[in-house]
TIVOLO-855089 format. One record per residue (C-alpha): residue in three letters; y, x, z. Coordinates in steps of 0.05 Angstrom, whole numbers, plus 5000, padded with zeros to 4 digits. Last residue first. Layout:
ALAYXZ/...
# end
This chain:
LYS570713176059/LEU563313046047/THR561113315980/GLY561414045997/ASP565814665989/GLY565614996057/HIS565915696028/ARG559615585988/GLY557214915962/ASP553715175899/GLY553815925889/SER546916065860/SER544216205929/PHE546615515949/ARG542815205892/GLY536615565914/ALA537515315985/GLY537614615956/ALA531014745921/ILE528014975987/GLY530714356021/GLU528013815975/ALA520413755973/GLU518514326020/LEU524014186070/VAL522413446064/PRO515113566080/ARG517213966142/SER522013446170/ASN517712916202/PHE512413416226/TRP517813856257/GLU521913296287/GLN515712986318/VAL514013646351/LEU521113756375/ALA521113066406/ASP514413196440/ARG517213836470/ILE523813536492/ASN520712936526/LEU520412296486/GLY523811636504/HIS528211616443/GLN526212156394/ALA524311686337/LYS531511466322/VAL534212166313/SER528012376273/ARG528811796224/ARG536111966212/ASP534212696198/ALA528712466150/ARG533311976116/ALA538712496102/CYS533512996078/LEU530112526029/GLN537012286006/PRO540112925979/PHE547612795991/ALA551912355947/ALA549611725984/ILE553011966047/GLN559712036013/HIS558811365977/ALA557311026044/LEU563311336077/GLU567911056023/GLU564410386029/ALA565710376104/ARG573010566093/HIS574110016042/ARG570509496084/ALA574409656147/ASP581309706114/GLY584309016126/ASP587009186195/PRO588209926202/VAL582110366218/VAL577910526279/TYR571810966266/GLU565511136305/CYS564110506345/LEU560710366412/GLY561711086434/ILE565810946497/GLN572611136469/LYS571210826401/CYS569410156432/GLU575410206477/ASP580010276417/ALA576509716381/THR577509246440/VAL571809036486/GLN572408316510/ARG568808166575/GLY561707906582/THR561808146654/LEU554408286661/ILE553008566592/LEU559308976586/ASP558609296655/LEU551109366646/ALA552209756581/ARG557410196614/GLY552510386669/GLU546510466623/GLY549610936572/VAL554110786513/LEU549710796450/ARG542810786480/PRO545110296533/LEU547409816478/ARG541309876433/VAL535909586478/THR539609046517/GLY542908816453/GLY536608826410/ASP536808116382/ILE535007696442/LEU541207776486/PRO541107196535/ILE544506526528/GLY547406266593/TRP553706006559/ARG558806476592/ARG554407086579/CYS554206916504/TYR560807286499/VAL557407956504/GLY563608286474/MET566308626412/TYR573308686383/ALA577108766319/SER584708836320/GLU584809576300/GLU579309486247/MET572509736265/VAL567810206227/ARG560910226258/ILE555410716240/ASP547810646243/ALA547709886241/TRP543709486292/MET549609556340/ALA553809126293/LEU548308616291/GLU547908586367/MET555408496370/GLY554707906323/GLY549407626369/ALA554507606425/VAL561107826393/ALA563308196331/PRO570107856327/GLY575708056279/ALA573908566226/VAL567809016229/ALA564909416172/ALA557809586194/ILE554610186160/ILE547210176146/PRO542910786133/LYS536110766097/ASP529210786127/LEU529810076155/GLU527509866223/LEU528309106218/ARG528908726283/SER536308526275/PRO535508306203/GLY536507556215/MET540607376277/ALA534806976307/GLY530407566293/MET525607636234/PRO518207586246/ILE514108216262/ASP509108636221/GLY511008566148/GLY518608546151/ASN519509296152/GLY519409386227/HIS513609876219/GLN509209906281/GLY508309206309/GLY511109006377/ASP504509036413/ARG506608396449/PRO507108016383/MET514107756372/SER516207026377/LEU521006816321/GLU517106186302/ALA517105976375/LEU524705906369/PRO524705326419/GLU518205196456/PRO518104456475/GLU522404316414/ASP529504046425/LEU533904556390/ALA540304186371/ALA544604586420/ALA542505236387/HIS544704986318/LYS551504796346/LEU551505466382/ASP551305846316/TRP549206536340/GLY554807046344/ALA562007046321/CYS560307526264/PHE564508026226/ALA570707586223/GLY576707636176/GLY574207216117/GLU568107596095/GLY563307936143/TRP561208626120/PHE554809036123/VAL555209666081/ALA548709926053/VAL546710636034/ALA541710905984/ALA539810375932/ASP536510605867/ASP529410575894/ASP530309845915/ASN525709675973/GLU530609776029/PHE536109385993/GLU531408805980/LEU529408816053/PHE536808796071/GLY537908186028/ASP531807816053/TYR534107876125/LEU541207696106/ALA538707066070/ALA534206876128/ALA539806936179/SER544606566134/GLU539905976128/PRO538205966202/ASP545605946224/MET549506566245/ALA556906506262/ASN560906786205/ARG567506556235/ALA564805846226/GLU569405666167/PRO568706386144/ARG561306326126/SER560906926079/HIS556007466100/ILE556808036051/VAL551708596038/THR555409166005/TRP550409595966/VAL551910335953/PRO547410705903/GLY551710515844/SER556910015867/LYS553109375883/GLU555708715912/ILE550808295951/ARG551607565970/VAL550407156032/THR553006456049/MET550706155983/
# end
């Protein structure tokens, strides 16, 4: 088993364990991660997932030994996406990506805990997450540049959204190493922690997020992701219709708790 899940209440830690290959992604691991994250999405008791690579590496990318063995006339044809792209990203409308869960659009947050390399496809998986916690010696990079392998798991889509087009093109075209400090500086990660602490810090954040009312947290997350490419007016419209049912279902009751003294004077769950 190269993938296992450890659960702590509403927080699930999805672990990729193929340390002998620096957690490079082979087809079996990709399918297991894909299934694991769908299980997380569909479990009513699960709120936040941490994605961690065991053994000192987040993911060294796509397994090039597997790639070198592809000899079909149309390699990876089973991963081909319909041109309409589907509408849900929940596993029912498009096939999984070469890196596994990279095409899923889950309704629950994911935190990547990054140690060592998160390069090529591994970088794409880290960018698939909502928040990235990197250890001081961790690094990213489009290392597949040197082998002529393009980004096929969301790298050209998510990287410019995170860091801007100019910086994205610099990283994509040069394929250079990006240290944890630079990742934080340019917005490619949110936290840098001492070596050995990424999983602990990511799980700590996950528990803090899981303690909040979840309908509201997911609605705001959904609205942030849905506004890409919209003008201000259309984005405000989608925000309103996305959030109003949550306000009615959860927010008014929360306001009532505040009126009763809960959470006043900055006293809240997230410290």
